[in-house]
N, CA, C and O atoms as a GROMACS GRO file, in nm:
protein
  476
    1UNK      N    1  17.372  11.509   5.442
    1UNK     CA    2  17.483  11.504   5.394
    1UNK      C    3  17.607  11.592   5.510
    1UNK      O    4  17.716  11.540   5.529
    2UNK      N    5  17.588  11.661   5.544
    2UNK     CA    6  17.628  11.795   5.606
    2UNK      C    7  17.573  11.781   5.777
    2UNK      O    8  17.463  11.808   5.826
    3UNK      N    9  17.686  11.733   5.833
    3UNK     CA   10  17.658  11.765   5.988
    3UNK      C   11  17.637  11.909   6.041
    3UNK      O   12  17.539  11.943   6.107
    4UNK      N   13  17.742  11.994   6.005
    4UNK     CA   14  17.771  12.100   6.078
    4UNK      C   15  17.859  12.205   5.967
    4UNK      O   16  17.958  12.181   5.899
    5UNK      N   17  17.792  12.307   5.980
    5UNK     CA   18  17.896  12.423   5.869
    5UNK      C   19  17.950  12.504   5.979
    5UNK      O   20  17.898  12.537   6.086
    6UNK      N   21  18.065  12.528   5.930
    6UNK     CA   22  18.181  12.629   6.004
    6UNK      C   23  18.244  12.687   5.918
    6UNK      O   24  18.274  12.636   5.810
    7UNK      N   25  18.288  12.861   5.973
    7UNK     CA   26  18.371  12.896   5.890
    7UNK      C   27  18.530  12.840   5.897
    7UNK      O   28  18.586  12.798   5.998
    8UNK      N   29  18.592  12.853   5.752
    8UNK     CA   30  18.743  12.796   5.818
    8UNK      C   31  18.831  12.829   5.884
    8UNK      O   32  18.845  12.951   5.872
    9UNK      N   33  18.878  12.800   5.928
    9UNK     CA   34  19.030  12.830   6.007
    9UNK      C   35  19.117  12.743   5.991
    9UNK      O   36  19.105  12.624   5.963
   10UNK      N   37  19.258  12.840   6.021
   10UNK     CA   38  19.360  12.682   5.986
   10UNK      C   39  19.384  12.573   6.070
   10UNK      O   40  19.458  12.477   6.045
   11UNK      N   41  19.310  12.594   6.183
   11UNK     CA   42  19.283  12.497   6.288
   11UNK      C   43  19.186  12.352   6.270
   11UNK      O   44  19.189  12.244   6.329
   12UNK      N   45  19.110  12.401   6.172
   12UNK     CA   46  19.042  12.254   6.110
   12UNK      C   47  19.120  12.164   6.006
   12UNK      O   48  19.186  12.193   5.907
   13UNK      N   49  19.089  12.049   6.063
   13UNK     CA   50  19.210  11.959   5.982
   13UNK      C   51  19.093  11.796   5.980
   13UNK      O   52  19.016  11.750   6.065
   14UNK      N   53  19.129  11.752   5.850
   14UNK     CA   54  19.023  11.654   5.844
   14UNK      C   55  19.105  11.543   5.906
   14UNK      O   56  19.227  11.552   5.896
   15UNK      N   57  19.041  11.417   5.985
   15UNK     CA   58  19.092  11.322   6.060
   15UNK      C   59  19.097  11.169   5.995
   15UNK      O   60  19.119  11.060   6.047
   16UNK      N   61  19.064  11.210   5.848
   16UNK     CA   62  19.112  11.088   5.764
   16UNK      C   63  19.117  11.159   5.617
   16UNK      O   64  19.107  11.278   5.585
   17UNK      N   65  19.135  11.049   5.545
   17UNK     CA   66  19.153  11.099   5.414
   17UNK      C   67  19.130  10.991   5.317
   17UNK      O   68  19.180  10.885   5.354
   18UNK      N   69  19.061  10.986   5.191
   18UNK     CA   70  19.052  10.861   5.102
   18UNK      C   71  19.130  10.826   5.039
   18UNK      O   72  19.210  10.919   5.029
   19UNK      N   73  19.161  10.746   4.984
   19UNK     CA   74  19.263  10.674   4.888
   19UNK      C   75  19.204  10.580   4.836
   19UNK      O   76  19.159  10.495   4.914
   20UNK      N   77  19.178  10.557   4.663
   20UNK     CA   78  19.208  10.471   4.572
   20UNK      C   79  19.282  10.346   4.557
   20UNK      O   80  19.342  10.353   4.450
   21UNK      N   81  19.314  10.197   4.636
   21UNK     CA   82  19.394  10.128   4.617
   21UNK      C   83  19.342  10.000   4.528
   21UNK      O   84  19.228   9.973   4.489
   22UNK      N   85  19.466   9.933   4.510
   22UNK     CA   86  19.424   9.830   4.421
   22UNK      C   87  19.457   9.679   4.475
   22UNK      O   88  19.555   9.671   4.549
   23UNK      N   89  19.388   9.563   4.446
   23UNK     CA   90  19.407   9.485   4.540
   23UNK      C   91  19.404   9.334   4.469
   23UNK      O   92  19.304   9.290   4.411
   24UNK      N   93  19.490   9.284   4.480
   24UNK     CA   94  19.568   9.154   4.362
   24UNK      C   95  19.542   9.037   4.507
   24UNK      O   96  19.533   9.062   4.627
   25UNK      N   97  19.534   8.881   4.416
   25UNK     CA   98  19.548   8.804   4.482
   25UNK      C   99  19.366   8.758   4.566
   25UNK      O  100  19.338   8.669   4.647
   26UNK      N  101  19.293   8.846   4.510
   26UNK     CA  102  19.155   8.798   4.614
   26UNK      C  103  19.084   8.681   4.518
   26UNK      O  104  19.029   8.705   4.410
   27UNK      N  105  19.095   8.538   4.586
   27UNK     CA  106  19.048   8.443   4.514
   27UNK      C  107  18.870   8.474   4.485
   27UNK      O  108  18.781   8.539   4.540
   28UNK      N  109  18.889   8.362   4.332
   28UNK     CA  110  18.714   8.439   4.276
   28UNK      C  111  18.621   8.395   4.340
   28UNK      O  112  18.514   8.450   4.316
   29UNK      N  113  18.619   8.296   4.433
   29UNK     CA  114  18.490   8.231   4.472
   29UNK      C  115  18.482   8.310   4.600
   29UNK      O  116  18.399   8.267   4.681
   30UNK      N  117  18.546   8.412   4.635
   30UNK     CA  118  18.544   8.540   4.673
   30UNK      C  119  18.521   8.638   4.734
   30UNK      O  120  18.531   8.693   4.844
   31UNK      N  121  18.450   8.659   4.533
   31UNK     CA  122  18.475   8.803   4.454
   31UNK      C  123  18.328   8.892   4.478
   31UNK      O  124  18.244   8.896   4.388
   32UNK      N  125  18.311   8.950   4.588
   32UNK     CA  126  18.189   9.012   4.591
   32UNK      C  127  18.236   9.112   4.680
   32UNK      O  128  18.341   9.097   4.741
   33UNK      N  129  18.138   9.254   4.698
   33UNK     CA  130  18.170   9.355   4.808
   33UNK      C  131  18.176   9.342   4.940
   33UNK      O  132  18.242   9.414   5.014
   34UNK      N  133  18.090   9.226   4.979
   34UNK     CA  134  18.090   9.193   5.122
   34UNK      C  135  18.228   9.110   5.167
   34UNK      O  136  18.274   9.107   5.281
   35UNK      N  137  18.267   9.062   5.084
   35UNK     CA  138  18.403   8.977   5.120
   35UNK      C  139  18.528   9.082   5.129
   35UNK      O  140  18.609   9.096   5.220
   36UNK      N  141  18.516   9.164   4.981
   36UNK     CA  142  18.630   9.249   4.986
   36UNK      C  143  18.626   9.344   5.110
   36UNK      O  144  18.723   9.372   5.181
   37UNK      N  145  18.499   9.392   5.125
   37UNK     CA  146  18.518   9.467   5.271
   37UNK      C  147  18.568   9.446   5.379
   37UNK      O  148  18.612   9.536   5.451
   38UNK      N  149  18.569   9.313   5.407
   38UNK     CA  150  18.617   9.222   5.526
   38UNK      C  151  18.747   9.225   5.490
   38UNK      O  152  18.812   9.268   5.585
   39UNK      N  153  18.831   9.195   5.380
   39UNK     CA  154  18.985   9.201   5.342
   39UNK      C  155  18.992   9.357   5.422
   39UNK      O  156  19.059   9.368   5.525
   40UNK      N  157  18.922   9.463   5.369
   40UNK     CA  158  18.992   9.618   5.345
   40UNK      C  159  18.988   9.652   5.504
   40UNK      O  160  19.056   9.750   5.536
   41UNK      N  161  18.911   9.579   5.619
   41UNK     CA  162  18.859   9.638   5.726
   41UNK      C  163  19.004   9.644   5.833
   41UNK      O  164  19.017   9.694   5.945
   42UNK      N  165  19.095   9.574   5.753
   42UNK     CA  166  19.223   9.607   5.834
   42UNK      C  167  19.332   9.704   5.799
   42UNK      O  168  19.439   9.716   5.859
   43UNK      N  169  19.293   9.771   5.697
   43UNK     CA  170  19.363   9.912   5.695
   43UNK      C  171  19.262  10.028   5.691
   43UNK      O  172  19.302  10.134   5.740
   44UNK      N  173  19.118  10.026   5.632
   44UNK     CA  174  19.010  10.111   5.650
   44UNK      C  175  18.913  10.075   5.630
   44UNK      O  176  18.890   9.955   5.643
   45UNK      N  177  18.790  10.184   5.579
   45UNK     CA  178  18.677  10.155   5.623
   45UNK      C  179  18.648  10.183   5.452
   45UNK      O  180  18.703  10.283   5.407
   46UNK      N  181  18.572  10.107   5.365
   46UNK     CA  182  18.524  10.096   5.264
   46UNK      C  183  18.450  10.199   5.191
   46UNK      O  184  18.330  10.212   5.219
   47UNK      N  185  18.489  10.256   5.124
   47UNK     CA  186  18.364  10.369   5.090
   47UNK      C  187  18.316  10.326   4.975
   47UNK      O  188  18.193  10.329   4.974
   48UNK      N  189  18.370  10.284   4.866
   48UNK     CA  190  18.318  10.247   4.781
   48UNK      C  191  18.420  10.129   4.676
   48UNK      O  192  18.543  10.143   4.680
   49UNK      N  193  18.370  10.037   4.600
   49UNK     CA  194  18.438   9.985   4.492
   49UNK      C  195  18.400  10.008   4.340
   49UNK      O  196  18.293  10.043   4.290
   50UNK      N  197  18.509   9.982   4.289
   50UNK     CA  198  18.461  10.018   4.132
   50UNK      C  199  18.402   9.944   4.061
   50UNK      O  200  18.389   9.827   4.094
   51UNK      N  201  18.352   9.991   3.945
   51UNK     CA  202  18.201   9.968   3.910
   51UNK      C  203  18.279   9.813   3.822
   51UNK      O  204  18.204   9.717   3.802
   52UNK      N  205  18.396   9.806   3.784
   52UNK     CA  206  18.459   9.674   3.741
   52UNK      C  207  18.464   9.609   3.813
   52UNK      O  208  18.490   9.500   3.763
   53UNK      N  209  18.454   9.602   3.934
   53UNK     CA  210  18.449   9.519   4.076
   53UNK      C  211  18.281   9.456   4.067
   53UNK      O  212  18.258   9.336   4.060
   54UNK      N  213  18.198   9.540   4.069
   54UNK     CA  214  18.094   9.540   4.097
   54UNK      C  215  17.988   9.438   3.970
   54UNK      O  216  17.896   9.361   3.995
   55UNK      N  217  18.036   9.470   3.864
   55UNK     CA  218  18.015   9.435   3.740
   55UNK      C  219  18.089   9.307   3.689
   55UNK      O  220  18.043   9.248   3.591
   56UNK      N  221  18.196   9.264   3.750
   56UNK     CA  222  18.267   9.150   3.712
   56UNK      C  223  18.350   9.153   3.585
   56UNK      O  224  18.370   9.053   3.516
   57UNK      N  225  18.402   9.287   3.555
   57UNK     CA  226  18.429   9.336   3.458
   57UNK      C  227  18.594   9.307   3.440
   57UNK      O  228  18.631   9.248   3.338
   58UNK      N  229  18.694   9.350   3.545
   58UNK     CA  230  18.786   9.239   3.563
   58UNK      C  231  18.795   9.190   3.706
   58UNK      O  232  18.766   9.254   3.808
   59UNK      N  233  18.844   9.054   3.694
   59UNK     CA  234  18.895   8.976   3.769
   59UNK      C  235  19.019   8.939   3.808
   59UNK      O  236  19.040   8.826   3.850
   60UNK      N  237  19.114   9.029   3.798
   60UNK     CA  238  19.257   9.020   3.801
   60UNK      C  239  19.283   9.113   3.933
   60UNK      O  240  19.381   9.098   4.006
   61UNK      N  241  19.198   9.196   3.950
   61UNK     CA  242  19.253   9.294   4.038
   61UNK      C  243  19.095   9.383   4.109
   61UNK      O  244  18.985   9.386   4.054
   62UNK      N  245  19.125   9.434   4.214
   62UNK     CA  246  18.997   9.507   4.245
   62UNK      C  247  19.046   9.592   4.272
   62UNK      O  248  19.155   9.590   4.330
   63UNK      N  249  18.958   9.744   4.226
   63UNK     CA  250  18.978   9.880   4.249
   63UNK      C  251  18.903   9.942   4.380
   63UNK      O  252  18.784   9.957   4.351
   64UNK      N  253  18.928   9.980   4.509
   64UNK     CA  254  18.863   9.992   4.632
   64UNK      C  255  18.873  10.156   4.708
   64UNK      O  256  18.979  10.198   4.754
   65UNK      N  257  18.805  10.199   4.710
   65UNK     CA  258  18.813  10.352   4.795
   65UNK      C  259  18.765  10.343   4.943
   65UNK      O  260  18.650  10.322   4.983
   66UNK      N  261  18.888  10.366   5.024
   66UNK     CA  262  18.862  10.337   5.126
   66UNK      C  263  18.930  10.488   5.198
   66UNK      O  264  19.002  10.579   5.156
   67UNK      N  265  18.853  10.449   5.347
   67UNK     CA  266  18.874  10.591   5.414
   67UNK      C  267  18.953  10.529   5.529
   67UNK      O  268  18.922  10.434   5.600
   68UNK      N  269  19.121  10.648   5.530
   68UNK     CA  270  19.206  10.576   5.624
   68UNK      C  271  19.232  10.711   5.726
   68UNK      O  272  19.201  10.829   5.712
   69UNK      N  273  19.300  10.643   5.826
   69UNK     CA  274  19.334  10.800   5.893
   69UNK      C  275  19.498  10.819   5.902
   69UNK      O  276  19.563  10.893   5.976
   70UNK      N  277  19.532  10.742   5.821
   70UNK     CA  278  19.705  10.832   5.840
   70UNK      C  279  19.755  10.868   5.664
   70UNK      O  280  19.689  10.825   5.569
   71UNK      N  281  19.849  10.932   5.651
   71UNK     CA  282  19.918  11.014   5.553
   71UNK      C  283  20.004  10.890   5.463
   71UNK      O  284  20.004  10.881   5.340
   72UNK      N  285  20.048  10.833   5.522
   72UNK     CA  286  20.158  10.728   5.452
   72UNK      C  287  20.059  10.637   5.354
   72UNK      O  288  19.944  10.596   5.364
   73UNK      N  289  20.170  10.625   5.248
   73UNK     CA  290  20.090  10.533   5.078
   73UNK      C  291  20.097  10.404   5.138
   73UNK      O  292  20.185  10.334   5.187
   74UNK      N  293  19.978  10.397   5.116
   74UNK     CA  294  19.968  10.198   5.159
   74UNK      C  295  20.001  10.125   5.035
   74UNK      O  296  19.987  10.147   4.915
   75UNK      N  297  20.068   9.998   5.134
   75UNK     CA  298  20.153   9.905   5.053
   75UNK      C  299  20.153   9.785   5.155
   75UNK      O  300  20.237   9.734   5.228
   76UNK      N  301  20.042   9.767   5.132
   76UNK     CA  302  19.997   9.609   5.257
   76UNK      C  303  19.976   9.475   5.163
   76UNK      O  304  19.925   9.457   5.052
   77UNK      N  305  20.053   9.373   5.282
   77UNK     CA  306  20.020   9.233   5.216
   77UNK      C  307  19.897   9.209   5.332
   77UNK      O  308  19.921   9.250   5.446
   78UNK      N  309  19.773   9.146   5.308
   78UNK     CA  310  19.687   9.111   5.368
   78UNK      C  311  19.698   8.946   5.391
   78UNK      O  312  19.732   8.887   5.288
   79UNK      N  313  19.680   8.881   5.481
   79UNK     CA  314  19.647   8.755   5.487
   79UNK      C  315  19.515   8.723   5.544
   79UNK      O  316  19.470   8.739   5.657
   80UNK      N  317  19.450   8.658   5.407
   80UNK     CA  318  19.276   8.658   5.528
   80UNK      C  319  19.276   8.504   5.481
   80UNK      O  320  19.349   8.434   5.411
   81UNK      N  321  19.146   8.484   5.562
   81UNK     CA  322  19.116   8.352   5.597
   81UNK      C  323  18.961   8.312   5.485
   81UNK      O  324  18.870   8.389   5.516
   82UNK      N  325  18.931   8.244   5.406
   82UNK     CA  326  18.848   8.245   5.332
   82UNK      C  327  18.821   8.088   5.323
   82UNK      O  328  18.887   8.016   5.248
   83UNK      N  329  18.699   8.031   5.421
   83UNK     CA  330  18.654   7.917   5.394
   83UNK      C  331  18.789   7.806   5.465
   83UNK      O  332  18.793   7.685   5.444
   84UNK      N  333  18.867   7.866   5.531
   84UNK     CA  334  18.966   7.792   5.663
   84UNK      C  335  19.112   7.802   5.592
   84UNK      O  336  19.215   7.769   5.651
   85UNK      N  337  19.108   7.866   5.424
   85UNK     CA  338  19.223   7.864   5.354
   85UNK      C  339  19.285   7.980   5.367
   85UNK      O  340  19.204   8.072   5.352
   86UNK      N  341  19.415   8.023   5.392
   86UNK     CA  342  19.477   8.130   5.395
   86UNK      C  343  19.498   8.170   5.243
   86UNK      O  344  19.518   8.091   5.151
   87UNK      N  345  19.488   8.329   5.235
   87UNK     CA  346  19.503   8.371   5.106
   87UNK      C  347  19.586   8.530   5.143
   87UNK      O  348  19.563   8.604   5.238
   88UNK      N  349  19.696   8.549   5.023
   88UNK     CA  350  19.749   8.625   5.055
   88UNK      C  351  19.708   8.795   4.954
   88UNK      O  352  19.723   8.799   4.831
   89UNK      N  353  19.679   8.864   4.999
   89UNK     CA  354  19.606   8.964   4.926
   89UNK      C  355  19.726   9.087   4.890
   89UNK      O  356  19.764   9.138   4.995
   90UNK      N  357  19.791   9.143   4.774
   90UNK     CA  358  19.856   9.245   4.838
   90UNK      C  359  19.761   9.389   4.782
   90UNK      O  360  19.674   9.390   4.695
   91UNK      N  361  19.803   9.488   4.851
   91UNK     CA  362  19.695   9.620   4.836
   91UNK      C  363  19.790   9.734   4.886
   91UNK      O  364  19.838   9.763   4.996
   92UNK      N  365  19.799   9.799   4.730
   92UNK     CA  366  19.862   9.903   4.704
   92UNK      C  367  19.806  10.071   4.670
   92UNK      O  368  19.719  10.093   4.586
   93UNK      N  369  19.849  10.141   4.724
   93UNK     CA  370  19.755  10.262   4.704
   93UNK      C  371  19.776  10.315   4.542
   93UNK      O  372  19.875  10.306   4.470
   94UNK      N  373  19.669  10.362   4.519
   94UNK     CA  374  19.700  10.423   4.323
   94UNK      C  375  19.762  10.582   4.360
   94UNK      O  376  19.698  10.661   4.428
   95UNK      N  377  19.911  10.616   4.296
   95UNK     CA  378  19.947  10.700   4.332
   95UNK      C  379  19.986  10.780   4.169
   95UNK      O  380  20.078  10.752   4.092
   96UNK      N  381  19.896  10.868   4.160
   96UNK     CA  382  19.913  10.963   4.033
   96UNK      C  383  19.956  11.109   4.042
   96UNK      O  384  19.905  11.190   4.120
   97UNK      N  385  20.047  11.132   3.962
   97UNK     CA  386  20.095  11.275   3.953
   97UNK      C  387  20.081  11.342   3.818
   97UNK      O  388  20.151  11.321   3.719
   98UNK      N  389  20.000  11.408   3.827
   98UNK     CA  390  19.968  11.522   3.700
   98UNK      C  391  19.959  11.402   3.573
   98UNK      O  392  19.892  11.299   3.580
   99UNK      N  393  20.028  11.435   3.480
   99UNK     CA  394  19.964  11.356   3.366
   99UNK      C  395  20.099  11.254   3.343
   99UNK      O  396  20.148  11.217   3.236
  100UNK      N  397  20.137  11.224   3.472
  100UNK     CA  398  20.236  11.040   3.446
  100UNK      C  399  20.115  10.960   3.493
  100UNK      O  400  20.012  10.963   3.560
  101UNK      N  401  20.195  10.884   3.411
  101UNK     CA  402  20.120  10.735   3.403
  101UNK      C  403  20.132  10.685   3.604
  101UNK      O  404  20.221  10.733   3.676
  102UNK      N  405  20.028  10.590   3.656
  102UNK     CA  406  19.982  10.563   3.766
  102UNK      C  407  20.085  10.446   3.812
  102UNK      O  408  20.110  10.342   3.752
  103UNK      N  409  20.129  10.484   3.916
  103UNK     CA  410  20.256  10.417   3.943
  103UNK      C  411  20.210  10.271   4.056
  103UNK      O  412  20.282  10.197   4.122
  104UNK      N  413  20.060  10.274   4.039
  104UNK     CA  414  19.978  10.160   4.146
  104UNK      C  415  20.050  10.026   4.149
  104UNK      O  416  20.093   9.974   4.252
  105UNK      N  417  20.056   9.986   4.052
  105UNK     CA  418  20.095   9.866   4.035
  105UNK      C  419  20.207   9.790   4.057
  105UNK      O  420  20.206   9.667   4.067
  106UNK      N  421  20.348   9.892   4.068
  106UNK     CA  422  20.501   9.844   4.066
  106UNK      C  423  20.533   9.780   4.211
  106UNK      O  424  20.619   9.693   4.224
  107UNK      N  425  20.462   9.827   4.310
  107UNK     CA  426  20.460   9.757   4.447
  107UNK      C  427  20.614   9.778   4.506
  107UNK      O  428  20.659   9.683   4.570
  108UNK      N  429  20.699   9.894   4.490
  108UNK     CA  430  20.801   9.940   4.501
  108UNK      C  431  20.833  10.059   4.598
  108UNK      O  432  20.936  10.126   4.608
  109UNK      N  433  20.660  10.068   4.698
  109UNK     CA  434  20.675  10.148   4.788
  109UNK      C  435  20.742  10.122   4.922
  109UNK      O  436  20.736  10.015   4.983
  110UNK      N  437  20.802  10.225   4.958
  110UNK     CA  438  20.848  10.127   5.134
  110UNK      C  439  20.778  10.240   5.237
  110UNK      O  440  20.820  10.238   5.353
  111UNK      N  441  20.670  10.344   5.204
  111UNK     CA  442  20.630  10.435   5.308
  111UNK      C  443  20.560  10.373   5.416
  111UNK      O  444  20.556  10.426   5.527
  112UNK      N  445  20.484  10.227   5.382
  112UNK     CA  446  20.414  10.159   5.462
  112UNK      C  447  20.334  10.037   5.450
  112UNK      O  448  20.215  10.004   5.450
  113UNK      N  449  20.484   9.970   5.435
  113UNK     CA  450  20.448   9.818   5.376
  113UNK      C  451  20.443   9.751   5.531
  113UNK      O  452  20.527   9.780   5.617
  114UNK      N  453  20.307   9.638   5.556
  114UNK     CA  454  20.306   9.558   5.660
  114UNK      C  455  20.268   9.476   5.663
  114UNK      O  456  20.169   9.491   5.591
  115UNK      N  457  20.268   9.344   5.708
  115UNK     CA  458  20.150   9.224   5.716
  115UNK      C  459  20.042   9.268   5.803
  115UNK      O  460  20.056   9.323   5.912
  116UNK      N  461  19.916   9.232   5.735
  116UNK     CA  462  19.793   9.252   5.818
  116UNK      C  463  19.734   9.142   5.840
  116UNK      O  464  19.759   9.074   5.740
  117UNK      N  465  19.661   9.075   5.919
  117UNK     CA  466  19.558   8.937   5.902
  117UNK      C  467  19.445   8.953   5.941
  117UNK      O  468  19.410   8.969   6.058
  118UNK      N  469  19.368   8.948   5.830
  118UNK     CA  470  19.198   8.998   5.792
  118UNK      C  471  19.135   8.835   5.848
  118UNK      O  472  19.218   8.743   5.848
  119UNK      N  473  19.046   8.815   5.878
  119UNK     CA  474  18.962   8.694   5.922
  119UNK      C  475  18.817   8.717   5.843
  119UNK      O  476  18.725   8.636   5.856
   0.00000   0.00000   0.00000
């Protein structure tokens, strides 16, 4: 699990961060971890998917843990082609502050909104 062990110093910085994102608009015929990973590749590296995704408990949205290199809040629209048909998938980072309710499905973030194409 560990590659090296170093004494902490202020110059040590992680080159990435982990973020849970919610994905809406994934078609049912593409609902598996392999296809979800392809959709997320334009944003970051998929580390894990929520148990609800693996067990098919919820099919309205997918919750995915991704490793990303930037600090901006994720709010993307991904156009993905599945069996030659274009599908639009909305990807929004979960933002929860303390005891407040999660704001991840409001879609009103202005930090990092851009359109990405995924094949």
